[in-house]
RODO-2510 file (C-alpha; in nm, 4 decimals, decimal comma):
residues 157
     n   res          X          Y          Z
     1     m     1,6432    -4,8725    -3,8917
     2     t     1,6672    -4,6020    -4,1573
     3     v     1,3864    -4,3875    -4,2970
     4     i     1,4035    -4,2324    -4,6436
     5     e     1,1444    -3,9856    -4,7697
     6     l     1,0512    -4,0489    -5,1333
     7     h     0,8717    -3,7378    -5,2554
     8     d     0,7384    -3,8863    -5,5788
     9     e     0,7523    -4,1922    -5,8029
    10     a     1,0786    -4,0715    -5,9600
    11     a     1,2407    -4,0635    -5,6141
    12     t     1,1202    -4,4186    -5,5496
    13     a     1,2665    -4,5307    -5,8835
    14     a     1,5962    -4,3538    -5,8095
    15     f     1,6189    -4,5243    -5,4696
    16     a     1,5487    -4,8653    -5,6283
    17     t     1,8122    -4,7964    -5,8951
    18     r     2,0791    -4,7132    -5,6360
    19     l     1,9936    -5,0240    -5,4374
    20     a     2,0009    -5,2437    -5,7503
    21     r     2,3644    -5,1495    -5,8062
    22     l     2,4506    -5,2829    -5,4587
    23     a     2,2612    -5,6139    -5,4746
    24     r     2,4557    -5,9397    -5,4762
    25     r     2,3831    -6,3034    -5,5456
    26     g     2,1893    -6,4509    -5,2532
    27     d     2,0304    -6,1206    -5,1454
    28     v     1,6674    -6,1270    -5,0364
    29     i     1,4857    -5,7944    -5,0412
    30     a     1,1484    -5,8091    -4,8665
    31     l     0,9065    -5,5396    -4,9828
    32     k     0,6284    -5,4711    -4,7348
    33     g     0,3384    -5,2291    -4,7524
    34     e    -0,0332    -5,2072    -4,8159
    35     l    -0,1914    -5,2359    -5,1587
    36     g    -0,0772    -4,9431    -5,3715
    37     a     0,2214    -4,8603    -5,1488
    38     g     0,4661    -4,8845    -5,4416
    39     k     0,6156    -5,2313    -5,3984
    40     t     0,5769    -5,3289    -5,7644
    41     s     0,6937    -4,9857    -5,8825
    42     f     1,0051    -5,0265    -5,6686
    43     a     1,0659    -5,3787    -5,8051
    44     r     1,0126    -5,2636    -6,1640
    45     a     1,2710    -4,9832    -6,1274
    46     f     1,5145    -5,2211    -5,9536
    47     i     1,4894    -5,4829    -6,2307
    48     r     1,5182    -5,2267    -6,5110
    49     a     1,8219    -5,0681    -6,3462
    50     r     1,9941    -5,4039    -6,3112
    51     a     1,9029    -5,5003    -6,6701
    52     g     2,0252    -5,1658    -6,8046
    53     r     1,7233    -5,1392    -7,0341
    54     q     1,3460    -5,0856    -7,0332
    55     e     1,2659    -5,4454    -6,9431
    56     e     0,8986    -5,5469    -6,9470
    57     v     0,8199    -5,6072    -6,5788
    58     p     0,4629    -5,7234    -6,5173
    59     s     0,3335    -5,7634    -6,1646
    60     p     0,3659    -6,1269    -6,0535
    61     t     0,0344    -6,1101    -5,8657
    62     f    -0,1211    -6,3899    -6,0720
    63     t     0,1896    -6,5850    -6,1733
    64     l     0,3330    -6,5526    -5,8182
    65     v     0,6881    -6,5323    -5,9560
    66     q     0,8669    -6,3806    -6,2551
    67     t     1,2339    -6,4394    -6,3307
    68     y     1,4736    -6,2097    -6,5157
    69     e     1,7958    -6,3568    -6,6494
    70     m     2,0802    -6,1098    -6,6255
    71     p     2,4363    -6,1780    -6,7411
    72     e     2,5706    -6,2126    -6,3863
    73     l     2,2650    -6,3506    -6,2020
    74     t     1,8906    -6,4050    -6,2079
    75     i     1,6436    -6,1744    -6,0378
    76     w     1,3395    -6,3494    -5,8939
    77     h     1,0344    -6,1287    -5,8341
    78     f     0,7862    -6,2975    -5,5988
    79     d     0,4402    -6,1797    -5,4971
    80     g     0,2961    -6,3654    -5,1999
    81     f    -0,0386    -6,1850    -5,1919
    82     r    -0,2303    -6,4873    -5,3254
    83     l    -0,0463    -6,7567    -5,1273
    84     r    -0,2778    -6,9627    -4,9100
    85     d     0,0031    -7,1299    -4,7170
    86     p     0,3725    -7,0385    -4,6785
    87     e     0,4678    -7,3919    -4,7876
    88     e     0,3525    -7,3020    -5,1403
    89     g     0,6727    -7,0997    -5,1647
    90     w     0,8721    -7,4193    -5,2133
    91     e     0,6778    -7,4862    -5,5353
    92     l     0,7869    -7,1455    -5,6677
    93     g     1,1572    -7,2302    -5,6454
    94     i     1,2208    -7,0026    -5,3504
    95     e     1,5121    -7,2154    -5,2282
    96     d     1,6995    -7,1771    -5,5595
    97     a     1,6173    -6,8075    -5,5743
    98     f     1,7488    -6,7352    -5,2258
    99     r     2,0709    -6,9262    -5,2953
   100     d     2,1534    -6,8312    -5,6543
   101     g     1,9800    -6,5056    -5,7406
   102     v     1,8584    -6,1759    -5,6077
   103     s     1,5050    -6,2079    -5,4732
   104     l     1,2516    -5,9276    -5,4546
   105     v     0,9634    -6,0495    -5,2394
   106     e     0,6363    -5,8583    -5,2214
   107     w     0,4099    -5,9554    -4,9305
   108     p     0,6943    -6,1409    -4,7534
   109     e     0,4745    -6,2014    -4,4486
   110     r     0,2722    -6,4495    -4,6598
   111     f     0,5864    -6,6637    -4,6962
   112     g     0,6173    -6,6841    -4,3175
   113     p     0,9322    -6,8584    -4,1915
   114     l     1,0621    -6,9209    -4,5458
   115     i     1,1912    -6,5614    -4,5597
   116     p     1,5440    -6,5623    -4,4169
   117     m     1,6502    -6,3365    -4,1308
   118     r     1,9435    -6,2117    -4,3429
   119     r     1,7034    -6,0136    -4,5611
   120     l     1,6899    -5,6446    -4,6344
   121     q     1,3385    -5,5357    -4,5447
   122     i     1,1891    -5,2241    -4,6993
   123     t     0,8474    -5,1120    -4,5803
   124     l     0,6845    -4,8621    -4,8135
   125     e     0,4057    -4,6463    -4,6791
   126     h     0,2015    -4,3525    -4,8009
   127     v     0,3142    -4,0239    -4,6496
   128     g    -0,0305    -3,8674    -4,6381
   129     s     0,0870    -3,5370    -4,4963
   130     p    -0,0593    -3,2030    -4,6083
   131     g     0,1056    -3,0791    -4,9247
   132     a     0,2603    -3,4185    -5,0069
   133     a     0,2244    -3,5488    -5,3614
   134     p    -0,0180    -3,8439    -5,3926
   135     e     0,2737    -4,0683    -5,4900
   136     a     0,4904    -3,9577    -5,1935
   137     r     0,6166    -4,2538    -4,9925
   138     r     0,8331    -4,3265    -4,6947
   139     a     1,0751    -4,6204    -4,7074
   140     i     1,1565    -4,7752    -4,3720
   141     i     1,4672    -4,9878    -4,4071
   142     d     1,5528    -5,2664    -4,1654
   143     a     1,8760    -5,4427    -4,2497
   144     g     2,1016    -5,7026    -4,0993
   145     p     2,4782    -5,6604    -4,0632
   146     q     2,5497    -5,7987    -4,4125
   147     w     2,3891    -5,4841    -4,5529
   148     a     2,5557    -5,2264    -4,3238
   149     d     2,8494    -5,1383    -4,5516
   150     r     2,6358    -5,1338    -4,8643
   151     l     2,3727    -4,9089    -4,7077
   152     a     2,6486    -4,6724    -4,5957
   153     m     2,7553    -4,6534    -4,9634
   154     l     2,3930    -4,5838    -5,0555
   155     a     2,3788    -4,2942    -4,8109
   156     e     2,6969    -4,1463    -4,9623
   157     a     2,5579    -4,1598    -5,3175
***
């Protein structure tokens, strides 16, 4: 497990941008955290970095999924907050997303066993320490072996 301190929203966006450069087809990135922890901000920065432009990135809270066609792959942005049952994930095309695209999944716990073990899990939490900026976050990264080399590259950047 790795912990990264993100002192403000710009640091969160920079972290998402670095990670976006390392993502590959079939990657699942699970974004955990309470409401307002920065999951959508992270996803927005990730998608814009991969697109190479100021892409419009609305929160998928009500649509449950948004897709972004990139030249080399599709990014699927899921939000499980409103799921009543993990099985609803199948209706969102989660199987295709996990196989063919890069998937950013907010509220992954709502998808239950549909979220693969091979995921990169990032838990965002408020820092809440004295003197910290209101937008200061901590990213707790839990990754499987398929991410080890890439995360080492991230640390070197």
